[in-house]
C-alpha positions in Angstrom: 95.3 17.0 92.9 95.8 15.9 89.2 99.4 14.3 88.6 101.9 15.7 86.6 102.7 13.7 82.7 106.2 13.2 82.0 106.7 16.3 80.5 106.0 18.2 83.8 102.2 18.9 82.1 98.7 18.4 83.4 97.1 15.6 82.3 93.3 14.9 82.3 90.5 12.7 80.9 87.3 13.5 79.2 86.1 13.1 83.2 87.3 16.6 84.0 85.2 17.9 81.8 81.5 18.8 83.3 79.1 21.2 84.0 81.0 23.9 86.2 84.7 22.6 85.9 87.3 24.8 85.2 89.1 23.0 82.7 89.3 21.8 79.1 90.8 18.8 77.6 93.6 19.6 75.1 95.0 16.9 73.7 95.3 15.2 76.6 96.4 18.2 78.9 94.1 20.0 81.3 93.9 23.6 80.1 92.0 26.4 82.6 89.1 27.5 81.1 88.8 31.3 81.1 86.1 33.2 83.0 83.4 34.5 81.1 83.5 37.8 83.5 83.2 41.4 83.1 84.3 42.4 79.5 84.5 39.0 78.0 80.9 38.2 79.2 79.4 41.1 78.0 81.1 40.5 74.4 80.0 36.6 75.1 75.9 38.3 75.8 75.9 40.8 73.0 76.9 37.9 70.0 75.0 35.3 71.7 72.1 37.5 71.9 72.5 38.8 67.9 72.9 35.5 67.0 69.7 33.7 68.3 68.1 37.0 67.1 68.9 36.3 63.6 69.6 32.4 63.5 67.5 30.2 61.3 65.0 27.6 62.1 66.7 24.6 63.0 69.9 26.2 64.2 70.9 26.5 67.9 73.2 29.6 70.0 74.7 27.5 72.7 77.6 29.4 75.3 80.3 27.4 76.9 79.7 24.0 75.8 82.1 21.4 75.6 82.8 20.2 71.7 84.4 16.6 71.0 87.2 17.3 69.1 89.2 13.7 69.9 91.4 12.6 66.9 93.8 10.1 66.9 96.1 11.9 68.9 94.5 12.3 71.6 91.2 13.0 73.6 90.3 17.0 73.5 87.0 18.8 74.9 86.9 22.7 74.1 84.6 24.9 75.0 84.2 28.0 72.4 82.7 31.5 73.9 79.7 31.2 71.4 78.8 28.2 69.1 76.2 28.3 66.0 75.5 25.0 65.3 73.0 23.3 62.7 73.5 19.9 63.2 72.6 19.2 67.1 71.9 15.4 67.8 72.1 14.8 71.7 71.1 16.7 74.0 72.0 19.9 75.1 73.8 19.4 78.3 76.1 16.3 76.5 79.0 16.8 74.1 78.5 18.6 70.9 79.9 16.3 68.3 80.2 17.7 65.0 81.2 21.0 63.1 79.5 24.4 64.1 78.2 26.9 61.7 80.5 29.5 63.5 82.6 29.5 66.8 83.5 32.9 68.4 86.3 33.2 71.1 86.7 36.3 72.8 90.3 37.2 73.5 90.8 39.7 76.8 93.2 38.1 79.2 93.2 34.6 77.2 97.0 33.5 76.7 97.8 34.2 73.2 99.6 30.7 72.2 96.4 29.0 74.1 93.9 30.8 71.9 96.4 30.1 68.9 96.6 26.4 69.8 92.6 26.3 70.2 91.8 27.8 66.9 94.4 25.6 65.4 92.7 22.9 66.7 89.3 24.1 65.4 91.1 24.2 61.5 92.6 20.8 61.7 89.0 19.3 62.8 87.2 21.5 59.6 85.4 23.8 61.5 84.2 26.2 58.5 84.2 30.0 60.5 86.0 30.9 64.1 85.8 34.5 64.9 88.1 35.9 67.4 87.2 39.3 68.8 90.1 40.8 70.2 88.9 43.0 73.4 92.1 45.6 73.7 92.7 46.3 69.7 88.2 46.1 69.3 89.1 44.5 66.0 87.6 41.0 65.0 89.2 38.8 63.1 87.8 35.9 61.1 89.6 32.5 60.6 88.8 30.0 58.2 90.1 27.2 56.5 92.6 27.4 53.3 92.6 31.2 53.4 94.5 33.9 55.6 92.8 35.6 58.6 90.8 38.5 57.9 90.7 41.2 60.7 87.7 43.9 60.6 88.6 47.1 62.7 86.9 49.8 63.7 84.2 51.1 61.1 83.9 48.1 59.1 81.3 45.6 58.6 81.7 42.2 59.2 79.5 39.8 56.8 77.7 37.2 58.6 77.2 33.6 57.7 73.6 32.8 56.0 72.5 31.0 58.8 72.0 34.5 59.9 69.8 35.9 57.4 66.3 35.2 58.8 65.5 38.9 59.1 68.0 40.0 56.3 71.2 41.1 57.9 73.6 39.9 56.2 76.6 42.0 57.9 77.3 44.2 61.3 79.3 47.0 62.2 82.5 46.0 64.4 81.6 48.3 67.0 78.3 46.8 67.2 79.9 43.4 68.8 82.3 45.4 71.3 79.1 48.0 72.7 75.9 47.4 74.0 74.5 50.3 72.7 75.6 49.8 68.8 74.4 46.3 69.1 70.8 46.5 70.4 69.6 48.1 66.7 70.4 45.1 65.3 68.4 42.8 67.8 64.4 43.5 68.8 64.9 47.2 66.7 66.4 45.3 63.4 63.2 42.7 63.4 60.6 45.5 64.0 62.4 47.3 61.0 62.3 44.3 59.0 58.9 43.2 59.6 57.7 46.9 59.3 59.3 47.1 55.8 58.0 44.3 54.6 54.7 45.2 55.3 55.5 48.0 53.3 55.7 45.6 50.2 53.0 43.8 50.8 51.0 46.2 50.9 51.7 47.7 47.7 51.9 44.2 46.1 48.2 43.8 47.2 46.7 46.8 45.4 49.0 45.6 42.5 51.6 48.2 42.8 54.2 46.1 42.4 57.9 48.4 43.2 60.5 48.4 41.2 63.5 46.5 42.8 65.3 50.4 43.5 61.8 51.0 45.4 62.1 47.9 47.4 66.0 48.1 47.9 65.1 51.8 49.1 62.3 50.2 51.9 64.6 47.2 52.9 67.5 49.1 53.4 65.6 51.7 55.7 66.5 52.1 59.0 64.1 54.6 60.8 61.1 52.8 61.9 58.7 55.9 62.0 60.1 56.6 58.5 58.2 53.1 57.5 55.5 53.9 59.5 54.6 56.6 57.3 55.6 55.1 54.4 53.2 51.9 55.5 49.9 54.8 55.1 51.6 56.3 52.0 51.4 52.4 50.5 48.1 52.1 51.5 46.8 55.4 50.1 49.0 56.7 46.8 47.0 56.3 43.9 50.3 55.3 41.9 53.4 53.4 42.6 55.3 56.8 40.9 53.3 58.4 44.1 54.7 56.7 46.4 58.0 56.8 45.3 57.9 60.5 44.8 56.4 60.4 48.8 59.5 58.5 49.9 61.9 61.8 49.7 
């Protein structure tokens, strides 16, 4: 049992934060971690998979990893649901010290006040971007220092940080964050389409049929893999770029 301090709050130390611990440390107080189960865990898994697919080389995606947020006031070790980092120096199982490119918090049963205090701590330590996935409302709130939070609702697209542009994805629809069926086209399917579209353009260039910016944008923006397969054959057989453009339909 942990002793309570004069404020009646449960006090703790860094030793209370270890793999499998139920605690996070917030300015010297122990706060219980939220379990990664059911919808909370599903959304964590969807976003972690998406980030791992699209993260540039040299970046790493981690889940439920303690991040060192100590300052002159007190010790803090908080564990965001997902973080994308590009400055990892210590082993993966050590406390992360640095500023994640992107941190994600999933709010399902988590206390609103506790979540706000947690995100406030991130801002105070200069974390550049935090996503809050509000499960009940199916909304994504983006919080960054010095600007008002922005909320993205169903039907909108959420801009991605540049570190997630390995395969050319720049934004995802909100529904892809909360629905595995809507998310899957942006993982392996997206990579397959992107590679096929680049192959189409490469064949055109190899044949001296340099595509116009309009044609290039059309090919790169195509989401139907079957259409891209047809266009690859067309790129290899069309007598001119004009004929290829007409063949796009």
